[in-house]
ZAMI-628937 format. One record per atom (N, C-alpha, C): z negated, x, y negated; residue in one letter; residue number from 1; chain. Coordinates in Angstrom, 2 decimals. Each point is the difference from the previous one (the first is absolute). Example, Ala and Ser with C-alpha at 12.3 -4.5 7.8 and 13.67 -1.06 7.14 Angstrom:
{r {-7.80, 13.19, 5.69}, "A", 1, "A"},
{r {0.00, -0.89, -1.19}, "A", 1, "A"},
{r {0.00, 0.90, -1.20}, "A", 1, "A"},
{r {0.72, -0.35, -1.05}, "S", 2, "A"},
{r {-0.06, 0.82, -1.19}, "S", 2, "A"},
{r {-0.73, -0.77, -1.09}, "S", 2, "A"},
//
This chain:
{r {13.61, 3.52, 11.40}, "M", 1, "A"},
{r {0.32, 1.59, -1.18}, "M", 1, "A"},
{r {-0.86, -0.55, -1.38}, "M", 1, "A"},
{r {-1.16, 1.38, 0.27}, "V", 2, "A"},
{r {-0.74, 0.19, -1.11}, "V", 2, "A"},
{r {0.77, 0.40, -0.66}, "V", 2, "A"},
{r {-0.51, 0.11, -2.09}, "L", 3, "A"},
{r {0.93, 0.18, -0.28}, "L", 3, "A"},
{r {-1.13, 1.98, 0.03}, "L", 3, "A"},
{r {0.85, 0.19, -0.77}, "S", 4, "A"},
{r {-0.21, 1.59, -0.57}, "S", 4, "A"},
{r {-0.80, 0.35, -1.28}, "S", 4, "A"},
{r {-0.62, 0.56, -0.56}, "S", 5, "A"},
{r {-0.77, -0.13, -1.12}, "S", 5, "A"},
{r {1.61, 0.30, -1.12}, "S", 5, "A"},
{r {0.70, 0.72, -0.15}, "Q", 6, "A"},
{r {1.02, 0.09, -0.53}, "Q", 6, "A"},
{r {1.37, -1.66, 0.16}, "Q", 6, "A"},
{r {-0.57, -0.55, 1.21}, "S", 7, "A"},
{r {1.14, -1.25, -0.01}, "S", 7, "A"},
{r {-1.21, -1.14, -1.29}, "S", 7, "A"},
{r {-0.97, 0.58, 0.50}, "I", 8, "A"},
{r {-1.26, -1.08, -1.12}, "I", 8, "A"},
{r {0.58, 0.52, -1.19}, "I", 8, "A"},
{r {0.21, 0.85, -0.59}, "R", 9, "A"},
{r {-0.42, 0.41, -1.83}, "R", 9, "A"},
{r {2.53, -0.64, -0.57}, "R", 9, "A"},
{r {0.58, 0.43, 1.21}, "S", 10, "A"},
{r {1.00, -0.36, -0.11}, "S", 10, "A"},
{r {-0.08, -1.88, -0.09}, "S", 10, "A"},
{r {-0.52, -0.53, 0.26}, "R", 11, "A"},
{r {-0.40, -1.45, 0.11}, "R", 11, "A"},
{r {-0.47, -0.03, -1.95}, "R", 11, "A"},
{r {-0.74, 0.48, -0.88}, "F", 12, "A"},
{r {-0.43, -0.79, -0.76}, "F", 12, "A"},
{r {0.97, 0.09, -1.54}, "F", 12, "A"},
{r {-0.08, -0.38, -0.44}, "G", 13, "A"},
{r {0.58, -0.60, -1.61}, "G", 13, "A"},
{r {1.24, -0.98, 0.11}, "G", 13, "A"},
{r {-0.02, -0.89, 2.25}, "R", 14, "A"},
{r {0.78, -0.79, -0.39}, "R", 14, "A"},
{r {-0.62, -1.58, 0.59}, "R", 14, "A"},
{r {0.53, -0.59, -0.38}, "T", 15, "A"},
{r {-0.53, -1.44, 0.29}, "T", 15, "A"},
{r {-0.42, -0.68, 1.53}, "T", 15, "A"},
{r {-0.37, -0.80, -0.17}, "Q", 16, "A"},
{r {0.31, -0.39, 2.03}, "Q", 16, "A"},
{r {1.11, -0.50, 0.21}, "Q", 16, "A"},
{r {0.71, -0.25, -1.42}, "E", 17, "A"},
{r {1.84, -0.46, 0.88}, "E", 17, "A"},
{r {0.71, 0.73, 0.40}, "E", 17, "A"},
{r {-0.04, 1.52, -0.31}, "E", 18, "A"},
{r {0.33, 1.73, -0.44}, "E", 18, "A"},
{r {-0.62, 0.40, 1.08}, "E", 18, "A"},
{r {-1.39, -1.15, 0.91}, "G", 19, "A"},
{r {-1.09, 0.77, 1.23}, "G", 19, "A"},
{r {-0.23, 1.29, -1.00}, "G", 19, "A"},
{r {-0.60, -0.42, -1.07}, "G", 20, "A"},
{r {-1.18, 1.07, -0.64}, "G", 20, "A"},
{r {-1.51, -0.40, 1.35}, "G", 20, "A"},
{r {-0.43, 1.21, -0.65}, "I", 21, "A"},
{r {-1.89, -0.25, 0.51}, "I", 21, "A"},
{r {-0.75, 0.03, -1.43}, "I", 21, "A"},
{r {-0.97, -0.30, 0.23}, "V", 22, "A"},
{r {-0.61, -0.27, -1.43}, "V", 22, "A"},
{r {-1.69, 0.41, 0.20}, "V", 22, "A"},
{r {-0.62, 1.53, -0.13}, "L", 23, "A"},
{r {-1.19, 0.80, 0.35}, "L", 23, "A"},
{r {-0.98, -0.52, -1.53}, "L", 23, "A"},
{r {-0.04, -0.90, -1.09}, "E", 24, "A"},
{r {-0.63, 0.00, -0.96}, "E", 24, "A"},
{r {-1.53, 0.50, -0.60}, "E", 24, "A"},
{r {-0.88, 0.71, -0.38}, "P", 25, "A"},
{r {0.44, 1.40, 0.27}, "P", 25, "A"},
{r {0.28, 0.77, 0.47}, "P", 25, "A"},
{r {1.51, 1.14, -0.04}, "Y", 26, "A"},
{r {-0.14, 0.94, 0.56}, "Y", 26, "A"},
{r {-1.06, 0.63, 0.18}, "Y", 26, "A"},
{r {-0.59, 1.18, 1.50}, "S", 27, "A"},
{r {-0.12, 1.29, -0.20}, "S", 27, "A"},
{r {-0.02, 1.10, 0.90}, "S", 27, "A"},
{r {0.89, 0.64, -0.43}, "A", 28, "A"},
{r {0.98, 1.06, 0.69}, "A", 28, "A"},
{r {-0.79, 0.06, 0.59}, "A", 28, "A"},
{r {-1.25, 0.73, 0.12}, "E", 29, "A"},
{r {-1.63, 0.42, 1.02}, "E", 29, "A"},
{r {0.08, -0.56, 0.57}, "E", 29, "A"},
{r {0.58, -1.29, 0.09}, "S", 30, "A"},
{r {-0.37, -1.38, 1.13}, "S", 30, "A"},
{r {1.44, 0.01, 1.54}, "S", 30, "A"},
{r {1.43, 0.91, -0.92}, "Q", 31, "A"},
{r {0.80, -0.07, 1.21}, "Q", 31, "A"},
{r {-0.65, 1.03, 1.38}, "Q", 31, "A"},
{r {0.87, -0.45, 0.88}, "Q", 32, "A"},
{r {-0.73, 0.73, 1.13}, "Q", 32, "A"},
{r {1.41, 0.16, 0.32}, "Q", 32, "A"},
{r {0.29, 0.69, 1.24}, "P", 33, "A"},
{r {1.45, 0.39, 0.55}, "P", 33, "A"},
{r {0.59, -1.39, -0.01}, "P", 33, "A"},
{r {-0.90, -0.88, 0.80}, "A", 34, "A"},
{r {1.47, -1.58, 0.76}, "A", 34, "A"},
{r {-1.29, -1.29, -0.02}, "A", 34, "A"},
{r {-1.12, 0.56, -1.17}, "S", 35, "A"},
{r {-1.13, -1.53, -1.20}, "S", 35, "A"},
{r {0.22, 0.43, -0.84}, "S", 35, "A"},
{r {-0.96, -0.93, -0.49}, "Y", 36, "A"},
{r {-0.72, 0.22, -1.31}, "Y", 36, "A"},
{r {-1.03, -0.47, 0.14}, "Y", 36, "A"},
{r {-1.23, 1.03, -0.79}, "D", 37, "A"},
{r {-1.13, -0.61, 0.20}, "D", 37, "A"},
{r {-0.39, -1.13, -1.49}, "D", 37, "A"},
{r {-0.32, -1.24, 0.38}, "L", 38, "A"},
{r {-0.08, -1.53, -0.82}, "L", 38, "A"},
{r {-1.88, 0.37, -0.42}, "L", 38, "A"},
{r {0.20, 0.05, -0.82}, "R", 39, "A"},
{r {-1.31, 0.84, -0.91}, "R", 39, "A"},
{r {-1.51, -1.65, -0.35}, "R", 39, "A"},
{r {-0.55, 0.17, -0.03}, "A", 40, "A"},
{r {-0.82, -0.81, 0.18}, "A", 40, "A"},
{r {-0.28, -0.34, -1.93}, "A", 40, "A"},
{r {-0.30, -1.78, -0.27}, "S", 41, "A"},
{r {0.29, -0.50, -1.43}, "S", 41, "A"},
{r {-0.94, 0.12, -0.41}, "S", 41, "A"},
{r {-1.34, 0.47, 0.36}, "E", 42, "A"},
{r {-1.64, -0.39, -0.37}, "E", 42, "A"},
{r {-0.95, 0.79, 0.80}, "E", 42, "A"},
{r {-1.53, 0.58, -0.61}, "L", 43, "A"},
{r {-0.64, 0.59, 0.37}, "L", 43, "A"},
{r {-1.19, -1.12, 1.09}, "L", 43, "A"},
{r {0.06, 0.01, 1.67}, "V", 44, "A"},
{r {-0.40, -0.49, 0.57}, "V", 44, "A"},
{r {-0.79, 0.71, 1.27}, "V", 44, "A"},
{r {-1.04, -1.00, 0.77}, "V", 45, "A"},
{r {-0.95, 0.47, 0.12}, "V", 45, "A"},
{r {0.37, -1.11, 1.44}, "V", 45, "A"},
{r {-0.69, 0.29, 1.34}, "I", 46, "A"},
{r {0.98, -0.22, 0.96}, "I", 46, "A"},
{r {-1.60, 0.37, 0.91}, "I", 46, "A"},
{r {0.14, -1.27, -0.50}, "K", 47, "A"},
{r {-1.83, -0.98, 1.03}, "K", 47, "A"},
{r {-0.07, 1.26, 2.04}, "K", 47, "A"},
{r {-0.34, -0.01, 0.25}, "R", 48, "A"},
{r {-0.11, 0.13, 1.43}, "R", 48, "A"},
{r {-0.50, -0.69, 0.84}, "R", 48, "A"},
{r {1.52, -0.15, 0.59}, "Q", 49, "A"},
{r {-0.11, -1.42, 1.40}, "Q", 49, "A"},
{r {0.78, -1.57, -0.97}, "Q", 49, "A"},
{r {0.70, 0.67, -0.49}, "V", 50, "A"},
{r {0.80, -0.75, -1.59}, "V", 50, "A"},
{r {1.05, -0.23, -0.37}, "V", 50, "A"},
{r {0.65, -0.34, 0.30}, "M", 51, "A"},
{r {1.62, -0.61, -0.83}, "M", 51, "A"},
{r {0.38, -0.17, -1.24}, "M", 51, "A"},
{r {0.20, 0.58, -0.75}, "T", 52, "A"},
{r {0.38, 0.57, -1.77}, "T", 52, "A"},
{r {1.62, -0.70, 0.14}, "T", 52, "A"},
{r {0.07, -0.96, -0.95}, "L", 53, "A"},
{r {1.39, 0.41, -0.65}, "L", 53, "A"},
{r {0.36, 0.34, -0.52}, "L", 53, "A"},
{r {1.06, 0.59, -0.41}, "L", 54, "A"},
{r {0.45, 1.31, -1.87}, "L", 54, "A"},
{r {1.27, 0.06, 0.33}, "L", 54, "A"},
{r {-0.11, -0.12, -1.25}, "A", 55, "A"},
{r {1.82, 0.26, -0.57}, "A", 55, "A"},
{r {0.34, 1.20, 0.20}, "A", 55, "A"},
{r {1.73, 0.40, -0.19}, "S", 56, "A"},
{r {0.47, 0.81, 0.01}, "S", 56, "A"},
{r {0.45, 0.37, -1.37}, "S", 56, "A"},
{r {-0.06, 1.23, -0.66}, "K", 57, "A"},
{r {-0.03, 0.39, -1.37}, "K", 57, "A"},
{r {1.53, -0.44, -0.58}, "K", 57, "A"},
{r {0.88, 0.34, 1.26}, "E", 58, "A"},
{r {1.81, 0.19, -0.25}, "E", 58, "A"},
{r {0.24, -1.45, -0.14}, "E", 58, "A"},
{r {0.87, -0.47, -0.95}, "W", 59, "A"},
{r {0.83, -1.06, 0.64}, "W", 59, "A"},
{r {0.66, 0.85, 0.76}, "W", 59, "A"},
{r {0.46, -1.65, 0.67}, "V", 60, "A"},
{r {1.32, 0.90, 1.44}, "V", 60, "A"},
{r {1.26, -1.48, -0.06}, "V", 60, "A"},
{r {0.77, 0.57, -0.51}, "E", 61, "A"},
{r {1.41, -1.13, 0.62}, "E", 61, "A"},
{r {1.03, 0.77, 0.69}, "E", 61, "A"},
{r {0.33, -0.83, 1.31}, "L", 62, "A"},
{r {0.86, 0.59, 1.04}, "L", 62, "A"},
{r {1.16, -1.10, 0.06}, "L", 62, "A"},
{r {1.61, 0.98, 0.42}, "P", 63, "A"},
{r {0.61, -0.60, -0.06}, "P", 63, "A"},
{r {0.96, -1.21, 1.59}, "P", 63, "A"},
{r {0.72, -0.39, -0.01}, "L", 64, "A"},
{r {0.19, -0.71, 0.92}, "L", 64, "A"},
{r {0.41, 0.69, 1.46}, "L", 64, "A"},
{r {0.10, 1.71, -0.42}, "D", 65, "A"},
{r {0.33, 0.49, 0.84}, "D", 65, "A"},
{r {-1.32, 1.13, 0.92}, "D", 65, "A"},
{r {-1.38, -0.23, -0.88}, "I", 66, "A"},
{r {-0.46, 1.32, 0.57}, "I", 66, "A"},
{r {-1.21, -1.48, -0.28}, "I", 66, "A"},
{r {-1.23, 0.59, 1.50}, "A", 67, "A"},
{r {-1.17, -0.59, 0.52}, "A", 67, "A"},
{r {-0.84, 1.44, -0.08}, "A", 67, "A"},
{r {-1.09, -0.84, 0.27}, "A", 68, "A"},
{r {-1.88, 1.48, -0.09}, "A", 68, "A"},
{r {-0.52, -0.12, 0.72}, "A", 68, "A"},
{r {-0.61, 0.66, 0.44}, "T", 69, "A"},
{r {-1.53, -0.02, 0.95}, "T", 69, "A"},
{r {-0.48, 0.50, -1.02}, "T", 69, "A"},
{r {-1.55, -0.55, 0.42}, "L", 70, "A"},
{r {-1.41, 0.47, -0.86}, "L", 70, "A"},
{r {-0.49, 1.29, 1.49}, "L", 70, "A"},
{r {-0.77, 0.55, -0.67}, "R", 71, "A"},
{r {-1.10, 1.44, 1.02}, "R", 71, "A"},
{r {-0.88, 0.34, -0.67}, "R", 71, "A"},
{r {-0.88, 0.08, 1.10}, "C", 72, "A"},
{r {-1.54, 0.39, -1.29}, "C", 72, "A"},
{r {0.19, 1.46, -0.04}, "C", 72, "A"},
{r {0.00, 0.83, -0.66}, "R", 73, "A"},
{r {-0.79, 1.56, 0.01}, "R", 73, "A"},
{r {-0.14, 0.11, 0.90}, "R", 73, "A"},
{r {-0.04, 1.48, 0.94}, "S", 74, "A"},
{r {-1.07, 0.14, 0.18}, "S", 74, "A"},
{r {-0.74, 0.87, -0.10}, "S", 74, "A"},
{r {-0.45, 0.12, -1.65}, "S", 75, "A"},
{r {-1.41, 0.05, -0.36}, "S", 75, "A"},
{r {-1.01, -0.99, -0.36}, "S", 75, "A"},
{r {0.87, -1.25, -0.23}, "F", 76, "A"},
{r {-1.31, -0.90, 0.31}, "F", 76, "A"},
{r {-0.29, -0.54, 1.36}, "F", 76, "A"},
{r {1.26, 0.22, 0.81}, "A", 77, "A"},
{r {-0.62, -0.09, 1.53}, "A", 77, "A"},
{r {-1.05, 0.33, 0.45}, "A", 77, "A"},
{r {-0.01, 1.81, -0.32}, "R", 78, "A"},
{r {-0.77, 0.61, 0.54}, "R", 78, "A"},
{r {-1.48, -0.47, -1.19}, "R", 78, "A"},
{r {0.10, -0.31, -0.82}, "R", 79, "A"},
{r {-1.68, -0.67, -0.50}, "R", 79, "A"},
{r {0.19, -1.81, 0.59}, "R", 79, "A"},
{r {0.31, 0.11, 0.83}, "G", 80, "A"},
{r {-0.46, -2.03, 0.67}, "G", 80, "A"},
{r {1.14, -1.25, -0.54}, "G", 80, "A"},
{r {0.41, 0.74, -1.04}, "I", 81, "A"},
{r {1.30, -0.67, -0.33}, "I", 81, "A"},
{r {1.02, -0.86, 0.65}, "I", 81, "A"},
{r {-0.27, -1.08, -0.43}, "F", 82, "A"},
{r {1.95, -0.24, 1.32}, "F", 82, "A"},
{r {0.23, -1.19, -0.70}, "F", 82, "A"},
{r {0.79, -0.16, -0.44}, "I", 83, "A"},
{r {1.00, -0.42, -1.60}, "I", 83, "A"},
{r {1.10, -0.92, 0.72}, "I", 83, "A"},
{r {0.54, -1.23, 0.00}, "S", 84, "A"},
{r {0.72, -1.21, 0.02}, "S", 84, "A"},
{r {0.65, 0.34, -0.87}, "S", 84, "A"},
{r {1.34, -0.61, -0.10}, "G", 85, "A"},
{r {1.30, -0.42, -0.76}, "G", 85, "A"},
{r {0.83, -1.00, 0.00}, "G", 85, "A"},
{r {0.26, 1.43, 1.82}, "G", 86, "A"},
{r {1.43, -0.10, 0.54}, "G", 86, "A"},
{r {0.55, 0.19, -0.81}, "G", 86, "A"},
{r {1.04, -1.13, -0.11}, "F", 87, "A"},
{r {1.34, 0.21, 0.47}, "F", 87, "A"},
{r {0.55, -0.44, -1.97}, "F", 87, "A"},
{r {0.84, 0.40, -0.46}, "V", 88, "A"},
{r {0.90, -0.48, -1.45}, "V", 88, "A"},
{r {1.49, -0.63, 1.00}, "V", 88, "A"},
{r {0.52, -0.98, -0.63}, "D", 89, "A"},
{r {0.57, -0.66, -0.37}, "D", 89, "A"},
{r {1.32, 0.45, -0.48}, "D", 89, "A"},
{r {1.64, 0.11, 0.35}, "P", 90, "A"},
{r {1.01, -0.29, -1.17}, "P", 90, "A"},
{r {-0.60, -1.22, -0.83}, "P", 90, "A"},
{r {0.42, 1.13, -0.98}, "G", 91, "A"},
{r {0.05, -0.99, -1.63}, "G", 91, "A"},
{r {-1.26, -0.15, -0.86}, "G", 91, "A"},
{r {-1.36, 0.58, 0.78}, "F", 92, "A"},
{r {-1.29, -0.23, -0.56}, "F", 92, "A"},
{r {-0.59, 0.85, -0.99}, "F", 92, "A"},
{r {-0.33, -0.74, -1.08}, "R", 93, "A"},
{r {0.05, 0.67, -0.91}, "R", 93, "A"},
{r {-1.71, -1.18, -0.61}, "R", 93, "A"},
{r {-0.33, 1.75, -0.70}, "G", 94, "A"},
{r {-1.88, -0.05, -0.30}, "G", 94, "A"},
{r {-0.82, 0.69, 0.64}, "G", 94, "A"},
{r {-1.40, 0.05, -0.74}, "H", 95, "A"},
{r {-1.03, 0.68, 0.79}, "H", 95, "A"},
{r {-0.65, -0.47, 1.29}, "H", 95, "A"},
{r {0.43, 1.08, 0.68}, "L", 96, "A"},
{r {-0.39, -0.19, 1.77}, "L", 96, "A"},
{r {-2.15, 0.11, -0.22}, "L", 96, "A"},
{r {-0.34, -1.05, 0.83}, "T", 97, "A"},
{r {-1.11, -0.49, 0.21}, "T", 97, "A"},
{r {-0.54, 0.97, 1.01}, "T", 97, "A"},
{r {-1.44, 0.88, 0.19}, "L", 98, "A"},
{r {0.35, 0.53, 1.21}, "L", 98, "A"},
{r {-1.25, -0.13, 0.55}, "L", 98, "A"},
{r {-1.01, -0.48, 0.68}, "C", 99, "A"},
{r {0.22, -0.68, 1.90}, "C", 99, "A"},
{r {-1.33, 1.14, 0.29}, "C", 99, "A"},
{r {-1.65, 0.69, -0.87}, "M", 100, "A"},
{r {-0.08, 2.07, 0.66}, "M", 100, "A"},
{r {-1.43, -0.55, 0.18}, "M", 100, "A"},
{r {0.08, -0.02, 1.36}, "T", 101, "A"},
{r {-1.32, -0.15, 1.10}, "T", 101, "A"},
{r {-0.52, 1.14, -0.02}, "T", 101, "A"},
{r {-1.92, 0.93, -0.01}, "N", 102, "A"},
{r {-0.07, 0.43, -0.39}, "N", 102, "A"},
{r {-0.65, 0.16, 1.86}, "N", 102, "A"},
{r {-0.33, 0.36, 0.70}, "V", 103, "A"},
{r {-0.45, 0.13, 1.80}, "V", 103, "A"},
{r {-0.81, 1.78, -0.74}, "V", 103, "A"},
{r {-0.39, 0.56, -0.52}, "G", 104, "A"},
{r {-0.34, 0.96, -0.61}, "G", 104, "A"},
{r {-1.77, 0.00, -0.05}, "G", 104, "A"},
{r {-1.06, 0.95, 0.42}, "A", 105, "A"},
{r {-0.65, -0.11, -0.25}, "A", 105, "A"},
{r {-0.69, 0.44, -1.22}, "A", 105, "A"},
{r {1.04, -0.38, -1.13}, "E", 106, "A"},
{r {-1.05, -0.01, -1.40}, "E", 106, "A"},
{r {0.99, -0.51, -1.35}, "E", 106, "A"},
{r {0.26, -0.61, -0.58}, "D", 107, "A"},
{r {-0.17, -0.51, -1.17}, "D", 107, "A"},
{r {1.50, 1.46, -0.66}, "D", 107, "A"},
{r {1.49, -0.99, -0.21}, "L", 108, "A"},
{r {0.61, 1.06, -0.79}, "L", 108, "A"},
{r {0.77, -0.60, -0.83}, "L", 108, "A"},
{r {-0.36, 1.43, -0.91}, "T", 109, "A"},
{r {0.88, -0.26, -2.01}, "T", 109, "A"},
{r {1.30, -0.36, -0.15}, "T", 109, "A"},
{r {0.63, -0.42, 0.28}, "V", 110, "A"},
{r {1.67, 0.50, -0.34}, "V", 110, "A"},
{r {0.20, -0.55, -1.58}, "V", 110, "A"},
{r {0.54, 1.44, -0.65}, "Q", 111, "A"},
{r {0.17, -0.35, -1.72}, "Q", 111, "A"},
{r {1.32, -0.17, -0.09}, "Q", 111, "A"},
{r {0.11, -0.46, -1.43}, "E", 112, "A"},
{r {1.49, -0.78, -0.56}, "E", 112, "A"},
{r {0.44, 1.26, 0.01}, "E", 112, "A"},
{r {1.50, -0.76, 0.65}, "G", 113, "A"},
{r {0.69, 0.86, 0.06}, "G", 113, "A"},
{r {0.63, 1.50, 0.96}, "G", 113, "A"},
{r {-1.52, -0.38, 1.60}, "E", 114, "A"},
{r {-0.12, 1.14, 0.67}, "E", 114, "A"},
{r {1.43, -0.87, 1.19}, "E", 114, "A"},
{r {0.50, 1.33, 0.62}, "R", 115, "A"},
{r {0.92, -0.63, 0.98}, "R", 115, "A"},
{r {-0.59, -0.59, 1.22}, "R", 115, "A"},
{r {0.81, -1.61, 0.32}, "I", 116, "A"},
{r {-1.37, -0.69, 1.34}, "I", 116, "A"},
{r {1.10, 0.04, 1.21}, "I", 116, "A"},
{r {1.51, -0.41, -0.05}, "I", 117, "A"},
{r {-0.41, -0.24, 0.99}, "I", 117, "A"},
{r {2.74, -0.04, -0.27}, "I", 117, "A"},
{r {0.55, 0.64, 1.10}, "Q", 118, "A"},
{r {1.08, 0.95, 0.30}, "Q", 118, "A"},
{r {1.52, -1.48, -0.34}, "Q", 118, "A"},
{r {0.32, -0.72, -0.56}, "I", 119, "A"},
{r {0.76, -0.76, 0.09}, "I", 119, "A"},
{r {1.42, 0.65, 0.34}, "I", 119, "A"},
{r {0.77, -0.39, 0.76}, "V", 120, "A"},
{r {0.99, 0.83, 0.89}, "V", 120, "A"},
{r {1.03, -0.93, -0.01}, "V", 120, "A"},
{r {1.07, 0.16, -0.44}, "F", 121, "A"},
{r {1.55, -0.74, -0.31}, "F", 121, "A"},
{r {0.99, 0.67, 0.95}, "F", 121, "A"},
{r {0.26, -2.30, 0.73}, "H", 122, "A"},
{r {1.43, 0.40, 0.80}, "H", 122, "A"},
{r {0.96, -0.23, -0.38}, "H", 122, "A"},
{r {1.11, -0.04, 0.35}, "E", 123, "A"},
{r {0.93, -0.34, 0.16}, "E", 123, "A"},
{r {0.59, -1.44, 0.34}, "E", 123, "A"},
{r {0.80, -0.76, -0.22}, "V", 124, "A"},
{r {-0.30, -2.29, 0.98}, "V", 124, "A"},
{r {1.27, 0.53, -0.25}, "V", 124, "A"},
{r {1.21, 0.02, 1.46}, "D", 125, "A"},
{r {0.86, -0.56, 0.66}, "D", 125, "A"},
{r {0.55, -1.05, -0.51}, "D", 125, "A"},
{r {1.21, -0.34, -0.77}, "D", 126, "A"},
{r {0.45, -1.40, 0.41}, "D", 126, "A"},
{r {-1.35, -0.98, -1.25}, "D", 126, "A"},
{r {-0.24, 0.88, -1.32}, "A", 127, "A"},
{r {-0.61, -1.43, -0.96}, "A", 127, "A"},
{r {0.30, -0.95, -0.15}, "A", 127, "A"},
{r {-0.62, -0.21, -0.15}, "G", 128, "A"},
{r {0.15, -2.25, 0.33}, "G", 128, "A"},
{r {-1.07, 0.22, -1.43}, "G", 128, "A"},
{r {-1.40, -1.65, 0.12}, "D", 129, "A"},
{r {-0.64, -0.49, -1.20}, "D", 129, "A"},
{r {-0.91, 0.73, -0.53}, "D", 129, "A"},
{r {-0.33, 0.11, -0.59}, "G", 130, "A"},
{r {-1.36, 0.82, -0.95}, "G", 130, "A"},
{r {-1.20, -0.11, 0.76}, "G", 130, "A"},
{r {-1.17, 0.57, -0.17}, "Y", 131, "A"},
{r {-0.97, -1.04, -0.37}, "Y", 131, "A"},
{r {-0.37, -1.15, -1.69}, "Y", 131, "A"},
{r {-0.21, -0.97, 0.93}, "S", 132, "A"},
{r {-0.10, -1.11, -1.46}, "S", 132, "A"},
{r {-1.38, -0.95, 0.80}, "S", 132, "A"},
{r {-1.34, 1.22, 0.69}, "G", 133, "A"},
{r {-0.93, -0.91, 0.21}, "G", 133, "A"},
{r {-1.37, -0.73, -1.11}, "G", 133, "A"},
{r {-0.96, 0.31, 0.31}, "R", 134, "A"},
{r {-0.82, -0.70, -0.92}, "R", 134, "A"},
{r {-0.83, 1.11, -0.91}, "R", 134, "A"},
{r {0.51, 1.88, 1.37}, "Y", 135, "A"},
{r {-1.45, 0.60, -1.41}, "Y", 135, "A"},
{r {1.46, 0.93, -0.83}, "Y", 135, "A"},
{r {1.19, -0.29, 0.15}, "Q", 136, "A"},
{r {0.97, 0.57, -1.40}, "Q", 136, "A"},
{r {-0.17, -0.49, -1.04}, "Q", 136, "A"},
{r {0.04, 1.39, -0.67}, "D", 137, "A"},
{r {-0.53, -0.02, -1.58}, "D", 137, "A"},
{r {-1.49, 0.68, 0.02}, "D", 137, "A"},
{r {-0.40, 0.19, 0.76}, "S", 138, "A"},
{r {-1.73, -0.14, 0.07}, "S", 138, "A"},
{r {-0.16, 0.94, -0.82}, "S", 138, "A"},
{r {-1.25, 0.05, -1.17}, "F", 139, "A"},
{r {-0.87, 0.93, -0.09}, "F", 139, "A"},
{r {-1.25, 0.02, -0.39}, "F", 139, "A"},
{r {-0.29, 1.47, -0.02}, "G", 140, "A"},
{r {-1.39, 0.33, 0.89}, "G", 140, "A"},
{r {-0.44, -0.41, 0.85}, "G", 140, "A"},
{r {-1.12, -0.70, 0.93}, "V", 141, "A"},
{r {-0.30, -0.18, 1.45}, "V", 141, "A"},
{r {0.40, -1.48, -0.21}, "V", 141, "A"},
{r {0.14, -0.59, 1.21}, "V", 142, "A"},
{r {0.42, -1.34, -0.12}, "V", 142, "A"},
{r {-0.64, -0.29, 2.16}, "V", 142, "A"},
{r {-0.87, -1.07, -0.38}, "T", 143, "A"},
{r {-0.35, -0.81, 0.89}, "T", 143, "A"},
{r {0.88, -0.80, 1.07}, "T", 143, "A"},
{r {-0.37, 0.39, 0.81}, "A", 144, "A"},
{r {0.93, -1.52, 1.30}, "A", 144, "A"},
{r {-0.06, -1.07, -1.51}, "A", 144, "A"},
{r {1.47, -0.48, 0.56}, "R", 145, "A"},
{r {0.41, -1.10, -0.67}, "R", 145, "A"},
{r {-0.21, -1.44, 1.11}, "R", 145, "A"},
//
């Protein structure tokens, strides 16, 4: 099940053990009916035919019963930007590193704080162990480890 904006906000202020979701700093403007728009941590120019890494401005923490998928905002897709980043496991903590590839005709400037990608939260049935991989507690852009 995909979480609604009401369900997302109802989990704020709780610990991870209590099922809390952290999106810090939170922006009400970024809250969508069934997703949240993550913002760029810094100004970056995405050159044509180049893949660029960019961190989310938000620090994200997920409880054990929530996973998330990352989706390119259609306004970026219409300009030739593909964003991969994929899946966020339950229990993850950190900034998300986004892989942005420009297949468009022109270089694209992304402003710091610009909404760039949607994070969609999903309930996980029978929650087990959380994420404990090498990207746990990531700060800023993290290259492949």
